[in-house]
N, C-alpha and C positions, 0 to 999 in steps of 0.2 A: 434754438436762435440763429438769426443769418452771422454772428458775430463768433460762433461757437463752431462754424463747418471748419474742416480741416482740408487744405488742399495738398493733394499731393502731385511732385511730377517726378518724370525720370521714368527709365523702363525696370522693370520688376518681374520675377518670375515666380510660378507657382507651380507644385507639385501637391497634388489631390488623390487621396485614396479612398472611394467610398466601400463598406463590408456593407452588404445586404442579407441577412441569412432568408432561408428559405423555410419561413414558419410565419405561421399566423401572427399580426402585431409584431413586424420584426423590430428590433432595435438595431438601429444603421450605426456604424461603424465609422465615421470620420479622422482621416491621419493627414497633415500635409503640413507644409513647409512653404512660408513667404522670405523669397528673397530678394534684400534690397541692394540694386546694384546705382550708388552716386545719386541716391533720390533727395528730394527736396519734400519737405513737410512744412505746411505755415500756416498760420493763425492770425485771425486781425490782429492787430497792436500788440504780436508778439514776435520777439525775434527768431527768426526761423532755424530750423534744425537743415543742416545741409550735408552732401555727401555721405549721407547714410550706407553701410555698407554693413552687410551681415546676413542674419536669418532669423524668422520667429519662427519656431515650429510648434504646431498647436494638435489638439483632438476635438472631440465636441463638448468636453469639458475641462481643459487646461491649454497652456500656453508656456514656451521657452523662447528665452533668448539664445541666441547662436553669434558669440564675437560680434556684437552690436556697436557700431562705432558713427561717430557721425563729428560734426564742425556747429558748433554755438557760439555767438559773441565770440569771433573769429578763434578759439580754441580748440582743440581736443574735447571728446566725449567719449567714454565707454559706459555701457551696462549690462547688468546683468540681472538674471532672476525671472521670474514669470508666475503662471498661477497653476496653484496643483488643483486635484482631480475634488478633493474636499473643501475648496470656495476658499481656500488659504493662499495666500500671495504675499511675495518680497521683490522688490527691485531695490537695485544699489545701483548710483549713478556716480561717476566721481569724472572732473574734467577742470580745467584752467579757463580763465575769462582772459582774452586778449583785447583790453578796450581800442587799441589803436586800431589793428586789423576789422575790429568790427565798425568802426565808422567807414570801412570801404564795401561795407554791406547795404548800404540804399536802405535804411532803416527808415521808418515813418512813426509817428506818434510820440507818445509820452517817452518811448525807449530811447529812441534816435535824439530828445533833448537833452536828456539826462546824459547819454556817454559823451556830448561836447564839453562837460564838466569832470570827466575822467580821463585818466590816463593810466599805462602801467597794466600789470596784470597779477590774477591772483587764483591759486587753486579752490576747489571746492569739493564736497561730497554730497550727499544724498542718500537717505535709506528709508523705504516707505515698506512696511510692511500692514498685514490685518487679515482679516475674515469676512466674508459678505454680512451684512446687516449690522458692522460695528465701524466706527471709526478708525480710518487707518493710524497706525502708530509710527509717526515722523521726526525724523533726526535729519538736519541739515547743518554745516559747519563750512566758514570759509574762514581762511588768515587775510583780511586784507591789507596787510603791510606792505604788498608791492603796488599797490593804487595809490595815487594822487586825487585827491577828492577837492575841487573848486564848488563848495557849497556854502553859504555863511553859518557860523558856528553853532554849533558843535559838531557840525561833520565837513570840517574842511582839515586836511592834511596833507603832509607832502608824503613823496615814497621815504619807506622806512619808517614811518611811527606806527605802532601797531593800532589796529581796528578788530578785534575780533567779531565775528558775527556766529550767532548758533541760536537756530530754532528747534523745538521739540514739541510733540507732542504725543498723548499717549493716556490710559487708563494710570489714575492714580493711584500709589500703593501706599500713601498716609493714612495714618488711623483717622478714623472718622468721615474720609473721604471714598469710601466703596461705592463703588458703582458712577463714577464721576471721573472726568477727564480732565486732564493739567494739560495746559499749552503754555509754554515759555519763550520769552523772547531776551537772547542778550545782542546789543548791537552797539558796541563802543560804550559810550556814558547810558545806554539806555537799558533799564531791565523792565518787562513785563512777565504776569504772571496771572492766569486763568484757570480756574476753574469751571467746567462746562459740564451741562448736562446733555446728553443725545436721546431721542428717538429717532429709530430709522426712517419714520416716515414726516419727519420734519426737521428743519435747519438745529443747528447744537443752540442752546440758549446759554446765558453768561451767566451762571449763580453766583459769585464774586471773581473782582479784578483788581489788579493793583499796576500803576506804571512807576518807575522811577527813573530821574534821572540824575544823576550823580548823587541818589539815595536808594536805601534799599527800596523793592518792592514785596512788601509783606500785605500778605492779602488782609483787606479787613473782615469784620463779621458779616456784613452786606454790601453791597452794591459794587460800584468800580471806583477808584480813589486814583488821585494821581498828587506825587510831591515831586518838583521840582528843584534844582538849586544849581544854579549856574553864576559862574564870575560876570557875564556880559550876554547879552543877546540882543542882535540887532532885529528889530521888527522891519523897518522900512527895508535893508536887505532881502527879507524873505517877502515880503511883501511885494517887490520889485520882480524876485526870480518868478514869483507864482503867476505876476501879469506878464511874462516874458513868455511862460509856457502857456496862458492860457490862450493868448494871443498868438501864437504858432498854431494852434489847435481849432481854433477859430471857426464855427461852421459857419457854413455860406447866407443862412439865413437865422435870424434871431430865436432862440429856442426859450420857455419860461424854465426856472429853476426846476431842477427834479427834487422831488421829494426824497426826505433823507431815506434811505435804507434801513429797515427796524433791524436786519440782520448784524449789518457791519455797525449800527449806533448805540446798540447793546456794550459792543467793546469799547465806549468811551467815557470816561469819567464823569459823574457826579458831584464830586467834591475833589478841593485839590488847592495844596499848597503850593506856594512857589516864591521861592526866593531867587533875586537878578542884581548882583553887584552894579552893572551898570546897563540898566534899557536906554537903546537908542528909538526913538519911534517920535515921529512925526518932525523931524531933525532936532529932534533936543536931545538931551542925555538926562536920564533919571537916575539917581545913584540910591542905590540898598532900598531897593522895589519888593515888598513884601504884601502878597494876596492870597486871601482865601476868600474861595467862593465854594457856592453849592447850587445844585439845580433841582426842586422840586413844584410839582403841578404846574409844569411847562413852564417857569419862570427862573432867571437866575440872578443870585443876590452876588455880592463881593464885596466884601470891605477891602481898602487900598490904603497903605503908608507908603512912603518915601520919605527922602529930605527934602523934597520939593513939594509935595503935595499926598495930601491924606483925606479918606472919607469914604462914602460908603453909595455904591451903585445897584441898582436891579434894572433887567430888560427880558423884555421876551423874544424870543430869535423868530423871525420871520414879520414882526409887527411892524405898519407901514409908520406908523407914528410914533 
């Protein structure tokens, strides 16, 4: 796809050695090194890697980084690791995000809009390891204490308030989950847990999943569920933010709404239980809101109770009437 193309800028060096034995059907040996000399790599809608320095040494079956450094989102990043001849690989990255410096990168798209609501800096670390034909094992974490976030609750905080971020994925080691993968996310008050089945010839499929906001994310016996418990939620503020982001990225000509991506849709809950102390919606405050909803046969049904209103609703997503 056009959006998947990588654009490289700046000088680079290439040293290459080929070994060709004088035998029938020879196996050609390849050895080389690609040197980065203050290069820039960019992909559409993704912040660029700039000031890249270091080397990648390679053969026909392996690759290894050597003192690879760069700038990403205004901060330093270092990478080490590579691909071994047996097809296994490992990559370790660590660095920090400096939001104020990142604003000077002339970014576009969603990343630029999000950065306008952030300030400060935060460290991060990422490890990816795996083998050919298997899902990679991934661990990423960051301490966002040094960042200030100006989003509607629960994602608003000043500098100095802890908000840990951790993502992990890899083969499950729990009893009864042999051959399955586990993916987990912890981000402030949000916790998400998924059990996945993976076939190398197709995208991962969700076996079970759970999302919790100020609640445990305990996996159900089937499907994907969500449990949410918050003191206050300003739906009007979130709608205004989403409208602002969309207006800044509006296309030149109207386009029909895109069909839901089935790979992404399977991670969304089909049942959820919601409790909100105070809900702000349509410029009104709704107290002690409790919602229980489920999705089946293409239809959503929900029971709603609050101090002001209660009842039952059902709707078909995408229906015109």
